[in-house]
DOLO-858785 format. One line per field, with one value per residue: residue number from 0; residue in one letter; chain; x, y, z of N, C-alpha, C, CB in turn. Coordinates in steps of 0.2 Angstrom, whole numbers, always signed. Glycine has a CB too. Layout:
n <- (NUM_...)
res <- (A_...)
chain <- (A_...)
n_c1 <- (X_...)
n_c2 <- (Y_...)
n_c3 <- (Z_...)
ca_c1 <- (X_...)
ca_c2 <- (Y_...)
ca_c3 <- (Z_...)
c_c1 <- (X_...)
c_c2 <- (Y_...)
c_c3 <- (Z_...)
cb_c1 <- (X_...)
cb_c2 <- (Y_...)
cb_c3 <- (Z_...)
***
This chain:
n <- (0_1_2_3_4_5_6_7_8_9_10_11_12_13_14_15_16_17_18_19_20_21_22_23_24_25_26_27_28_29_30_31_32_33_34_35_36_37_38_39_40_41_42_43_44_45_46_47_48_49_50_51_52_53_54_55_56_57_58_59_60_61_62_63_64_65_66_67_68_69_70_71_72_73_74_75_76_77_78_79_80_81_82_83_84_85)
res <- (X_X_X_X_X_X_X_X_X_X_X_X_X_X_X_X_X_X_X_X_X_X_X_X_X_X_X_X_X_X_X_X_X_X_X_X_X_X_X_X_X_X_X_X_X_X_X_X_X_X_X_X_X_X_X_X_X_X_X_X_X_X_X_X_X_X_X_X_X_X_X_X_X_X_X_X_X_X_X_X_X_X_X_X_X_X)
chain <- (A_A_A_A_A_A_A_A_A_A_A_A_A_A_A_A_A_A_A_A_A_A_A_A_A_A_A_A_A_A_A_A_A_A_A_A_A_A_A_A_A_A_A_A_A_A_A_A_A_A_A_A_A_A_A_A_A_A_A_A_A_A_A_A_A_A_A_A_A_A_A_A_A_A_A_A_A_A_A_A_A_A_A_A_A_A)
n_c1 <- (-97_-89_-73_-64_-72_-72_-58_-56_-64_-57_-45_-49_-54_-42_-35_-45_-43_-32_-37_-47_-59_-56_-42_-42_-44_-31_-33_-42_-34_-24_-32_-35_-22_-19_-29_-26_-13_-16_-25_-16_-4_-7_-6_+3_+19_+30_+43_+40_+42_+54_+52_+55_+50_+36_+26_+28_+26_+13_+7_+11_+5_-9_-10_-7_-18_-27_-25_-28_-39_-46_-40_-50_-60_-53_-51_-64_-69_-60_-64_-77_-74_-67_-77_-86_-79_-80)
n_c2 <- (-114_-125_-132_-132_-124_-112_-109_-108_-96_-87_-87_-81_-69_-63_-61_-52_-42_-34_-27_-18_-5_+7_+13_+7_+15_+18_+11_+1_-5_-10_-19_-29_-33_-39_-49_-57_-62_-69_-78_-86_-88_-89_-85_-71_-72_-64_-52_-36_-22_-9_+8_+17_+12_+14_+10_-4_-7_-4_-13_-25_-24_-24_-37_-44_-41_-50_-62_-79_-81_-92_-99_-101_-93_-80_-81_-81_-68_-60_-62_-57_-44_-39_-41_-31_-20_-19)
n_c3 <- (-36_-48_-46_-58_-66_-59_-60_-73_-75_-67_-74_-86_-81_-77_-89_-95_-86_-90_-101_-98_-99_-94_-83_-67_-51_-39_-27_-30_-40_-31_-24_-34_-37_-24_-22_-33_-30_-18_-22_-31_-24_-10_+7_+12_+15_+15_+18_+25_+14_+15_+22_+12_+0_-5_-14_-14_-1_+0_-8_-2_+11_+7_+1_+13_+21_+17_+22_+26_+19_+7_-8_-17_-13_-15_-29_-33_-29_-36_-49_-48_-45_-57_-66_-62_-66_-79)
ca_c1 <- (-94_-85_-66_-62_-76_-69_-51_-57_-67_-52_-40_-53_-54_-35_-34_-49_-40_-27_-41_-52_-60_-52_-38_-45_-40_-25_-36_-44_-28_-21_-36_-34_-16_-19_-33_-23_-8_-19_-28_-11_+1_-9_-5_+9_+24_+36_+45_+37_+47_+56_+48_+56_+47_+29_+22_+30_+23_+5_+5_+12_-1_-15_-10_-7_-24_-31_-22_-33_-44_-44_-38_-56_-63_-50_-52_-71_-69_-56_-68_-82_-71_-66_-84_-89_-75_-80)
ca_c2 <- (-115_-131_-130_-131_-118_-106_-108_-105_-90_-83_-85_-76_-62_-61_-58_-46_-36_-31_-24_-14_+1_+13_+11_+8_+19_+14_+7_-5_-9_-14_-25_-33_-37_-43_-55_-62_-65_-73_-84_-90_-90_-90_-80_-67_-73_-60_-47_-30_-18_-3_+14_+21_+8_+16_+5_-11_-8_-4_-20_-30_-23_-26_-44_-47_-40_-56_-68_-84_-81_-97_-98_-101_-86_-75_-81_-78_-61_-57_-63_-52_-37_-38_-40_-25_-15_-19)
ca_c3 <- (-43_-48_-46_-64_-69_-56_-62_-80_-75_-65_-79_-91_-78_-77_-96_-96_-82_-94_-106_-95_-103_-91_-78_-60_-46_-35_-21_-34_-42_-25_-22_-39_-35_-18_-23_-38_-26_-13_-26_-34_-20_-3_+12_+11_+20_+13_+23_+22_+11_+19_+21_+6_-5_-4_-18_-12_+6_-1_-11_+4_+16_+4_+1_+20_+24_+15_+26_+29_+13_+3_-15_-21_-11_-18_-36_-35_-27_-41_-55_-47_-45_-64_-69_-60_-69_-86)
c_c1 <- (-89_-78_-63_-65_-73_-62_-52_-59_-62_-47_-43_-52_-47_-34_-38_-46_-36_-31_-47_-53_-57_-48_-41_-41_-35_-28_-38_-39_-25_-25_-36_-28_-16_-23_-30_-17_-11_-22_-22_-6_-1_-7_+2_+14_+30_+37_+42_+43_+48_+52_+49_+53_+39_+25_+22_+26_+15_+3_+6_+6_-8_-16_-11_-14_-29_-29_-28_-38_-42_-43_-45_-60_-60_-51_-59_-72_-65_-61_-74_-80_-70_-72_-87_-85_-76_-86)
c_c2 <- (-121_-128_-128_-125_-112_-104_-105_-98_-85_-82_-80_-69_-59_-58_-52_-40_-32_-27_-20_-8_+7_+10_+12_+12_+15_+9_+0_-9_-13_-20_-31_-37_-41_-50_-60_-65_-70_-79_-89_-92_-91_-84_-77_-69_-69_-55_-40_-25_-12_+3_+18_+18_+9_+11_-2_-12_-8_-11_-25_-30_-25_-33_-47_-46_-46_-62_-73_-85_-87_-95_-97_-95_-80_-75_-79_-71_-57_-57_-57_-45_-35_-37_-34_-19_-14_-15)
c_c3 <- (-43_-49_-53_-68_-66_-59_-69_-80_-72_-70_-85_-88_-78_-84_-97_-91_-85_-100_-104_-99_-100_-85_-71_-56_-42_-30_-25_-37_-37_-23_-28_-38_-29_-19_-28_-34_-21_-16_-29_-29_-12_+1_+11_+16_+19_+18_+20_+20_+16_+18_+15_+0_-4_-8_-16_-5_+5_-3_-6_+9_+13_+3_+8_+23_+22_+18_+28_+24_+9_-4_-19_-19_-15_-26_-37_-34_-33_-47_-54_-47_-53_-67_-68_-63_-76_-89)
cb_c1 <- (-91_-86_-61_-63_-83_-69_-47_-62_-73_-48_-38_-60_-57_-30_-36_-56_-37_-22_-43_-51_-68_-56_-31_-46_-45_-21_-42_-49_-23_-20_-44_-34_-11_-22_-40_-19_-4_-25_-32_-8_+6_-6_-5_+8_+26_+36_+53_+33_+45_+63_+48_+64_+49_+27_+24_+37_+25_+3_+10_+19_-1_-16_-4_-2_-27_-31_-18_-36_-45_-50_-34_-60_-63_-42_-52_-76_-65_-50_-71_-85_-65_-61_-88_-89_-68_-82)
cb_c2 <- (-108_-136_-135_-137_-119_-107_-115_-109_-90_-87_-92_-79_-63_-66_-64_-48_-39_-35_-29_-13_+3_+19_+15_+1_+23_+19_+10_-2_-4_-10_-23_-30_-31_-39_-53_-57_-60_-70_-81_-86_-85_-97_-82_-59_-81_-57_-46_-26_-15_-1_+19_+21_+1_+23_+6_-12_-2_+2_-21_-29_-16_-23_-46_-43_-34_-56_-67_-81_-75_-103_-103_-107_-85_-76_-89_-82_-59_-61_-70_-53_-36_-43_-46_-24_-15_-26)
cb_c3 <- (-46_-53_-43_-69_-68_-48_-62_-84_-70_-59_-83_-92_-71_-75_-101_-94_-75_-97_-111_-87_-104_-88_-78_-57_-41_-32_-18_-40_-45_-19_-22_-46_-34_-12_-26_-43_-22_-9_-32_-40_-20_-1_+19_+10_+19_+7_+24_+28_+4_+18_+27_+4_-6_-5_-26_-11_+10_-6_-17_+7_+18_-3_-2_+24_+21_+7_+32_+35_+9_+3_-18_-19_-4_-17_-38_-30_-21_-43_-55_-40_-41_-67_-67_-52_-67_-89)
***
């Protein structure tokens, strides 16, 4: 997919992610978050939150698991995931 087409599809999927017919489960929500962060910011370089911040740690770990994935790959996977949830 051409860069501009992929970016447009990604932006559309981001908008659609806020209007899904039902709320995805937590594992899927983490994947959506991680793919979005990888697509828009690249590898997670932040410090892992402390053990009292369970949500922060889960988000950090999900994003860190995608290290090395290109922005284009992450965008395409994000688009595919949102499409599968509609």
